[in-house]
C-alpha positions in Angstrom: 30.8 31.3 10.1 30.5 27.7 10.9 26.7 27.8 10.3 27.1 29.5 7.0 29.7 26.9 5.9 27.3 24.0 6.9 24.4 25.6 5.1 26.4 26.0 1.9 27.7 22.4 2.2 24.2 21.1 2.7 22.9 23.0 -0.3 25.7 21.7 -2.5 25.1 18.2 -1.4 21.4 18.5 -2.0 22.0 19.7 -5.6 24.3 16.8 -6.4 22.0 14.1 -5.2 19.7 12.7 -7.9 16.0 13.5 -7.5 14.1 10.9 -5.5 17.3 9.4 -4.1 15.7 9.3 -0.6 12.6 7.6 -1.9 12.2 4.0 -0.8 11.5 1.4 -3.4 7.9 0.3 -3.9 6.4 -3.1 -4.4 3.1 -3.9 -6.0 0.8 -6.7 -4.7 -2.2 -8.1 -6.5 -4.9 -10.3 -5.0 -8.6 -11.1 -4.8 -11.2 -10.4 -2.2 -14.8 -11.7 -1.9 -17.7 -10.1 -0.2 -17.3 -6.7 -1.9 -20.7 -5.9 -3.3 -21.0 -2.1 -3.0 -18.9 1.1 -2.8 -19.2 1.0 1.0 -17.7 -2.5 1.1 -14.9 -1.3 -1.1 -14.2 1.7 1.1 -14.1 -0.5 4.2 -11.7 -2.9 2.7 -9.5 -0.1 1.3 -9.4 1.6 4.6 -8.4 -1.6 6.5 -5.7 -2.5 4.0 -4.3 1.1 4.0 -3.3 0.5 7.7 -0.7 -2.2 6.7 2.9 -1.1 7.1 4.3 1.0 4.3 1.1 1.1 2.2 1.0 4.0 -0.2 -2.2 3.1 -2.1 -4.9 0.5 -2.3 -7.2 -0.1 -5.3 -10.3 -2.3 -5.3 -11.1 -3.2 -8.9 -14.5 -4.8 -9.9 -14.6 -8.0 -11.8 -17.3 -9.8 -13.8 -18.0 -12.1 -10.8 -20.6 -10.7 -8.4 -19.1 -10.0 -4.9 -15.6 -10.6 -6.0 -13.0 -7.9 -6.6 -9.3 -7.6 -7.4 -6.9 -5.8 -5.0 -3.9 -3.8 -6.0 -1.6 -2.6 -3.2 1.5 -0.4 -3.6 3.7 -0.4 -0.6 7.3 0.3 0.5 7.2 -3.0 2.5 8.7 -5.9 0.6 6.9 -8.5 2.7 3.2 -7.9 3.0 1.3 -11.1 3.4 -2.2 -12.5 3.0 -2.2 -13.2 6.7 -1.4 -9.6 7.5 -4.1 -8.4 5.2 -6.7 -10.6 6.8 -5.5 -9.4 10.3 -5.9 -5.8 9.1 -9.5 -6.5 8.2 -10.1 -7.4 11.8 -13.8 -8.3 12.5 -14.6 -7.4 8.9 -12.7 -10.5 7.8 -15.9 -12.3 8.7 -17.5 -10.6 5.6 -14.6 -10.0 3.3 -12.3 -12.9 2.5 -8.9 -12.3 1.0 -8.4 -15.2 -1.4 -5.0 -14.3 -2.8 -2.3 -11.7 -2.2 1.0 -11.9 -4.1 3.9 -9.5 -4.8 4.6 -8.9 -8.5 
């Protein structure tokens, strides 16, 4: 009986909560990276930046300047930093330089 009561109570509570209430807020960061000259470079930078805490997505966007790209990171973390992004690149930071990274 107790289990059935708890189940009904849980279902009623779930129905009254607004959709997405448990979703954490997201923050968008924009920046620039140099050294990205091909799709393999882009994939390597995206993979490294995806390891940052709370990152949901990373986009590398081409620019008119050769070897320079824009970065867009969407994350649940409100405090991603340029230093953390450089650290995430590890040894690849020798080839790819994060020039800017700021939260919108």
